[in-house]
C-alpha positions as a Python dict, from the first residue, in 0.01 Angstrom:
ca = {
    (1, 'X'): (0, 0, 0),
    (2, 'X'): (127, 346, -90),
    (3, 'X'): (288, 554, 185),
    (4, 'X'): (95, 875, 255),
    (5, 'X'): (186, 1211, 404),
    (6, 'X'): (2, 1107, 720),
    (7, 'X'): (224, 799, 746),
    (8, 'X'): (537, 1014, 722),
    (9, 'X'): (395, 1261, 977),
    (10, 'X'): (326, 980, 1224),
    (11, 'X'): (673, 833, 1178),
    (12, 'X'): (834, 1173, 1235),
    (13, 'X'): (609, 1273, 1524),
    (14, 'X'): (507, 1600, 1356),
    (15, 'X'): (191, 1739, 1200),
    (16, 'X'): (66, 1666, 848),
    (17, 'X'): (115, 2031, 750),
    (18, 'X'): (476, 2032, 873),
    (19, 'X'): (555, 1731, 655),
    (20, 'X'): (385, 1893, 359),
    (21, 'X'): (588, 2213, 401),
    (22, 'X'): (914, 2022, 457),
    (23, 'X'): (873, 1817, 138),
    (24, 'X'): (810, 2139, -54),
    (25, 'X'): (1138, 2273, 91),
    (26, 'X'): (953, 2554, 269),
    (27, 'X'): (1163, 2803, 470),
    (28, 'X'): (890, 2790, 737),
    (29, 'X'): (1029, 2456, 861),
    (30, 'X'): (1353, 2456, 1063),
    (31, 'X'): (1647, 2315, 859),
    (32, 'X'): (1716, 2023, 1095),
    (33, 'X'): (1348, 1925, 1107),
    (34, 'X'): (1318, 1960, 732),
    (35, 'X'): (1623, 1741, 668),
    (36, 'X'): (1493, 1476, 909),
    (37, 'X'): (1149, 1467, 745),
    (38, 'X'): (1294, 1451, 394),
    (39, 'X'): (1526, 1167, 494),
    (40, 'X'): (1245, 975, 664),
    (41, 'X'): (1019, 1019, 361),
    (42, 'X'): (1293, 881, 137),
    (43, 'X'): (1348, 583, 368),
    (44, 'X'): (974, 509, 364),
    (45, 'X'): (968, 535, -21),
    (46, 'X'): (712, 811, -7),
    (47, 'X'): (602, 920, -357),
    (48, 'X'): (403, 1246, -386),
    (49, 'X'): (50, 1206, -517),
    (50, 'X'): (50, 1471, -786),
    (51, 'X'): (-302, 1384, -897),
    (52, 'X'): (-442, 1458, -551),
    (53, 'X'): (-237, 1777, -529),
    (54, 'X'): (-366, 1886, -869),
    (55, 'X'): (-728, 1840, -758),
    (56, 'X'): (-668, 2085, -473),
    (57, 'X'): (-455, 2342, -657),
    (58, 'X'): (-617, 2299, -1001),
    (59, 'X'): (-260, 2287, -1135),
    (60, 'X'): (-69, 1977, -1240),
    (61, 'X'): (270, 2154, -1273),
    (62, 'X'): (325, 1962, -1596),
    (63, 'X'): (386, 2102, -1944),
    (64, 'X'): (335, 1906, -2264),
    (65, 'X'): (587, 1950, -2544),
    (66, 'X'): (516, 1816, -2891),
    (67, 'X'): (848, 1676, -3014),
    (68, 'X'): (913, 1781, -3374),
    (69, 'X'): (1199, 1543, -3456),
    (70, 'X'): (1393, 1266, -3286),
    (71, 'X'): (1691, 1257, -3523),
    (72, 'X'): (1827, 1612, -3508),
    (73, 'X'): (2095, 1726, -3266),
    (74, 'X'): (1987, 2092, -3265),
    (75, 'X'): (1624, 2015, -3181),
    (76, 'X'): (1723, 1767, -2911),
    (77, 'X'): (1950, 2027, -2752),
    (78, 'X'): (1679, 2295, -2757),
    (79, 'X'): (1426, 2055, -2604),
    (80, 'X'): (1678, 1976, -2328),
    (81, 'X'): (1723, 2348, -2262),
    (82, 'X'): (1345, 2395, -2245),
    (83, 'X'): (1320, 2104, -2002),
    (84, 'X'): (1584, 2265, -1779),
    (85, 'X'): (1407, 2603, -1787),
    (86, 'X'): (1077, 2433, -1698),
    (87, 'X'): (1237, 2251, -1404),
    (88, 'X'): (1370, 2580, -1269),
    (89, 'X'): (1015, 2716, -1291),
    (90, 'X'): (873, 2422, -1097),
    (91, 'X'): (731, 2223, -1388),
    (92, 'X'): (781, 1871, -1516),
    (93, 'X'): (782, 1821, -1893),
    (94, 'X'): (596, 1549, -2082),
    (95, 'X'): (709, 1474, -2437),
    (96, 'X'): (498, 1336, -2720),
    (97, 'X'): (611, 1230, -3066),
    (98, 'X'): (252, 1180, -3182),
    (99, 'X'): (93, 1403, -3444),
    (100, 'X'): (-15, 1754, -3348),
    (101, 'X'): (-386, 1676, -3305),
    (102, 'X'): (-337, 1357, -3106),
    (103, 'X'): (-61, 1495, -2881),
    (104, 'X'): (-229, 1825, -2800),
    (105, 'X'): (-561, 1662, -2712),
    (106, 'X'): (-386, 1407, -2492),
    (107, 'X'): (-210, 1687, -2305),
    (108, 'X'): (-548, 1852, -2259),
    (109, 'X'): (-698, 1528, -2125),
    (110, 'X'): (-403, 1473, -1891),
    (111, 'X'): (-461, 1814, -1735),
    (112, 'X'): (-130, 1970, -1836),
    (113, 'X'): (-94, 2336, -1739),
    (114, 'X'): (28, 2431, -2087),
    (115, 'X'): (162, 2316, -2423),
    (116, 'X'): (478, 2407, -2615),
    (117, 'X'): (476, 2347, -2989),
    (118, 'X'): (738, 2389, -3262),
    (119, 'X'): (548, 2587, -3523),
    (120, 'X'): (614, 2489, -3885),
    (121, 'X'): (328, 2675, -4050),
    (122, 'X'): (-35, 2584, -4129),
    (123, 'X'): (34, 2212, -4089),
    (124, 'X'): (101, 2260, -3717),
    (125, 'X'): (-191, 2488, -3638),
    (126, 'X'): (-365, 2382, -3318),
    (127, 'X'): (-742, 2360, -3319),
    (128, 'X'): (-955, 2605, -3116),
    (129, 'X'): (-1064, 2306, -2908),
    (130, 'X'): (-709, 2296, -2774),
    (131, 'X'): (-583, 2655, -2749),
    (132, 'X'): (-911, 2787, -2609),
    (133, 'X'): (-886, 2540, -2322),
    (134, 'X'): (-516, 2530, -2239),
    (135, 'X'): (-233, 2787, -2256),
    (136, 'X'): (-12, 2739, -2563),
    (137, 'X'): (318, 2892, -2671),
    (138, 'X'): (478, 2822, -3010),
    (139, 'X'): (837, 2853, -3128),
    (140, 'X'): (874, 2959, -3490),
    (141, 'X'): (839, 3266, -3712),
    (142, 'X'): (619, 3573, -3693),
    (143, 'X'): (281, 3477, -3837),
    (144, 'X'): (-86, 3522, -3756),
    (145, 'X'): (-200, 3253, -3513),
    (146, 'X'): (-429, 3261, -3211),
    (147, 'X'): (-168, 3192, -2943),
    (148, 'X'): (169, 3350, -2861),
    (149, 'X'): (471, 3267, -3073),
    (150, 'X'): (841, 3317, -3002),
    (151, 'X'): (994, 3454, -3321),
    (152, 'X'): (1372, 3407, -3343),
    (153, 'X'): (1396, 3595, -3674),
    (154, 'X'): (1542, 3331, -3904),
    (155, 'X'): (1526, 3580, -4194),
    (156, 'X'): (1748, 3834, -4019),
    (157, 'X'): (1993, 3564, -3911),
    (158, 'X'): (2057, 3465, -4273),
    (159, 'X'): (2117, 3827, -4373),
    (160, 'X'): (2366, 3865, -4088),
    (161, 'X'): (2553, 3561, -4219),
    (162, 'X'): (2562, 3699, -4575),
    (163, 'X'): (2684, 4040, -4459),
    (164, 'X'): (2955, 3879, -4248),
    (165, 'X'): (3077, 3683, -4552),
    (166, 'X'): (3079, 4000, -4762),
    (167, 'X'): (3283, 4176, -4492),
    (168, 'X'): (3539, 3894, -4528),
    (169, 'X'): (3559, 3956, -4904),
    (170, 'X'): (3347, 3652, -5000),
    (171, 'X'): (3108, 3731, -5287),
    (172, 'X'): (3003, 3379, -5393),
    (173, 'X'): (2769, 3194, -5161),
    (174, 'X'): (2608, 2850, -5148),
    (175, 'X'): (2307, 2805, -4922),
    (176, 'X'): (2245, 2444, -4818),
    (177, 'X'): (1899, 2388, -4672),
    (178, 'X'): (1569, 2205, -4682),
    (179, 'X'): (1399, 2368, -4981),
    (180, 'X'): (1089, 2173, -5079),
    (181, 'X'): (909, 2203, -4748),
    (182, 'X'): (606, 2370, -4592),
    (183, 'X'): (805, 2447, -4275),
    (184, 'X'): (782, 2825, -4237),
    (185, 'X'): (1114, 2840, -4050),
    (186, 'X'): (1303, 2679, -4340),
    (187, 'X'): (1113, 2890, -4594),
    (188, 'X'): (1212, 3209, -4409),
    (189, 'X'): (1581, 3114, -4426),
    (190, 'X'): (1573, 3036, -4798),
    (191, 'X'): (1373, 3350, -4879),
    (192, 'X'): (1624, 3567, -4692),
    (193, 'X'): (1911, 3427, -4900),
    (194, 'X'): (1726, 3471, -5230),
    (195, 'X'): (1586, 3816, -5152),
    (196, 'X'): (1909, 3968, -5021),
    (197, 'X'): (2137, 3820, -5286),
    (198, 'X'): (1910, 3921, -5572),
    (199, 'X'): (1861, 4272, -5436),
    (200, 'X'): (2236, 4324, -5392),
    (201, 'X'): (2345, 4132, -5705),
    (202, 'X'): (2540, 3870, -5511),
    (203, 'X'): (2623, 3537, -5674),
    (204, 'X'): (2446, 3256, -5492),
    (205, 'X'): (2323, 2900, -5536),
    (206, 'X'): (2057, 2706, -5346),
    (207, 'X'): (2150, 2345, -5270),
    (208, 'X'): (1862, 2128, -5152),
    (209, 'X'): (1959, 1914, -4853),
    (210, 'X'): (1640, 1707, -4904),
    (211, 'X'): (1567, 1720, -4531),
    (212, 'X'): (1707, 1845, -4203),
    (213, 'X'): (1903, 1545, -4081),
    (214, 'X'): (2280, 1506, -4114),
    (215, 'X'): (2249, 1189, -4323),
    (216, 'X'): (2010, 1348, -4572),
    (217, 'X'): (2233, 1653, -4605),
    (218, 'X'): (2549, 1445, -4647),
    (219, 'X'): (2394, 1246, -4932),
    (220, 'X'): (2262, 1558, -5108),
    (221, 'X'): (2588, 1752, -5078),
    (222, 'X'): (2794, 1455, -5200),
    (223, 'X'): (2580, 1437, -5514),
    (224, 'X'): (2622, 1810, -5575),
    (225, 'X'): (2992, 1806, -5489),
    (226, 'X'): (3061, 1525, -5737),
    (227, 'X'): (2962, 1758, -6022),
    (228, 'X'): (3040, 2106, -5887),
    (229, 'X'): (3293, 2311, -5695),
    (230, 'X'): (3155, 2462, -5376),
    (231, 'X'): (3147, 2839, -5329),
    (232, 'X'): (3403, 2994, -5092),
    (233, 'X'): (3118, 3096, -4862),
    (234, 'X'): (2862, 2841, -4734),
    (235, 'X'): (2556, 2901, -4520),
    (236, 'X'): (2388, 2590, -4376),
    (237, 'X'): (2023, 2596, -4272),
    (238, 'X'): (2081, 2395, -3953),
    (239, 'X'): (2351, 2242, -3736),
    (240, 'X'): (2260, 1895, -3860),
    (241, 'X'): (2290, 2009, -4222),
    (242, 'X'): (2632, 2150, -4130),
    (243, 'X'): (2740, 1810, -3995),
    (244, 'X'): (2629, 1642, -4316),
    (245, 'X'): (2809, 1904, -4525),
    (246, 'X'): (3136, 1864, -4335),
    (247, 'X'): (3116, 1487, -4385),
    (248, 'X'): (3050, 1525, -4757),
    (249, 'X'): (3329, 1756, -4870),
    (250, 'X'): (3707, 1722, -4890),
    (251, 'X'): (3820, 1980, -4634),
    (252, 'X'): (4184, 1939, -4735),
    (253, 'X'): (4095, 2054, -5087),
    (254, 'X'): (3801, 2287, -5017),
    (255, 'X'): (3821, 2514, -4715),
    (256, 'X'): (3515, 2734, -4737),
    (257, 'X'): (3401, 2980, -4473),
    (258, 'X'): (3096, 2815, -4320),
    (259, 'X'): (2809, 2967, -4124),
    (260, 'X'): (2561, 2741, -3951),
    (261, 'X'): (2215, 2821, -3830),
    (262, 'X'): (2139, 2692, -3478),
    (263, 'X'): (2342, 2873, -3217),
    (264, 'X'): (2428, 2576, -2997),
    (265, 'X'): (2746, 2495, -2799),
    (266, 'X'): (2815, 2189, -3017),
    (267, 'X'): (2946, 2415, -3296),
    (268, 'X'): (3247, 2521, -3089),
    (269, 'X'): (3352, 2155, -3061),
    (270, 'X'): (3370, 2088, -3436),
    (271, 'X'): (3716, 2017, -3575),
    (272, 'X'): (3655, 2256, -3866),
    (273, 'X'): (3591, 2625, -3785),
    (274, 'X'): (3220, 2698, -3825),
    (275, 'X'): (3051, 3026, -3731),
    (276, 'X'): (2716, 3003, -3551),
    (277, 'X'): (2420, 3224, -3635),
    (278, 'X'): (2087, 3249, -3455),
    (279, 'X'): (1941, 3309, -3111),
    (280, 'X'): (2127, 3100, -2849),
    (281, 'X'): (1917, 2802, -2744),
    (282, 'X'): (1930, 2893, -2374),
    (283, 'X'): (1779, 3233, -2456),
    (284, 'X'): (1506, 3070, -2666),
    (285, 'X'): (1423, 2818, -2394),
    (286, 'X'): (1407, 3080, -2120),
    (287, 'X'): (1181, 3302, -2329),
    (288, 'X'): (948, 3017, -2420),
    (289, 'X'): (906, 2924, -2053),
    (290, 'X'): (880, 3286, -1940),
    (291, 'X'): (598, 3356, -2186),
    (292, 'X'): (422, 3028, -2107),
    (293, 'X'): (436, 3112, -1736),
    (294, 'X'): (286, 3450, -1814),
    (295, 'X'): (6, 3299, -2021),
    (296, 'X'): (-73, 3041, -1751),
    (297, 'X'): (-79, 3306, -1479),
    (298, 'X'): (-222, 3616, -1643),
    (299, 'X'): (-297, 3543, -2006),
    (300, 'X'): (-97, 3665, -2305),
    (301, 'X'): (-6, 4030, -2348),
    (302, 'X'): (144, 3998, -2697),
    (303, 'X'): (90, 3767, -2993),
    (304, 'X'): (453, 3772, -3105),
    (305, 'X'): (766, 3788, -2889),
    (306, 'X'): (1073, 3878, -3096),
    (307, 'X'): (1427, 3766, -3017),
    (308, 'X'): (1742, 3895, -3185),
    (309, 'X'): (1985, 3650, -3351),
    (310, 'X'): (2351, 3651, -3251),
    (311, 'X'): (2657, 3592, -3468),
    (312, 'X'): (2927, 3386, -3295),
    (313, 'X'): (3247, 3369, -3497),
    (314, 'X'): (3494, 3091, -3424),
}
């Protein structure tokens, strides 16, 4: 039979409320008493009944995150950062790799306090049944949806990369990215390259990575590289595409200047110098959780929260 708070209180010779406060690490309980209660609870294998607590507080302290991809390093790292930010805010995170409709409705049924979604455009729109009944925050690009979105300005990040290449004297650029997609984040990156280069008469090529994973990018770049020389300046649409690109080309023969979207620490550990562009993942994660907290507590003030990309040169 499960150990209850009353069982722990009886074993410790204190009141139910004292045990409750001690297990919540309340400063109202003396440190020695708190340590004793926490140790006793652990010895008795006490497990908090979150369902019962949720009935009283009307909060489950859980957040549902709809996982967009299981095979990409950059996404996995960002999700880990979001999980850490949620923990610091007192939440536990539940992941789902199901489709948008199934996952969001399950989170609603489970009584989650909120949902985080990676917005890719119309295909990831949540139904009113969901966002009218549970706080939602999306990560993506600035577009018209009915719940707050964290915009990390992919378009501006690409322009910053181009301008940095130009400042280094590079006037020929290859962009390697996922082209034939409905993902608004990838579309914004490609459009920035095309728009800026055409407007400023810069030589550029678009190389389709045929996906966002390292393996897909490696295969696509190898096919291109077998027939063509690469430009002296390369901009990759994601960290995983950058990995695939580095694996596909002969870096002893070609030594291009490479910029990679996804500003994650992994880039600094690559053997080849790669410059990172984009909002740092810790900043994204903290903003997502900050806004979600705000929506849960007070409702949304803004529809779009803009973050500024950074350029980290190696």
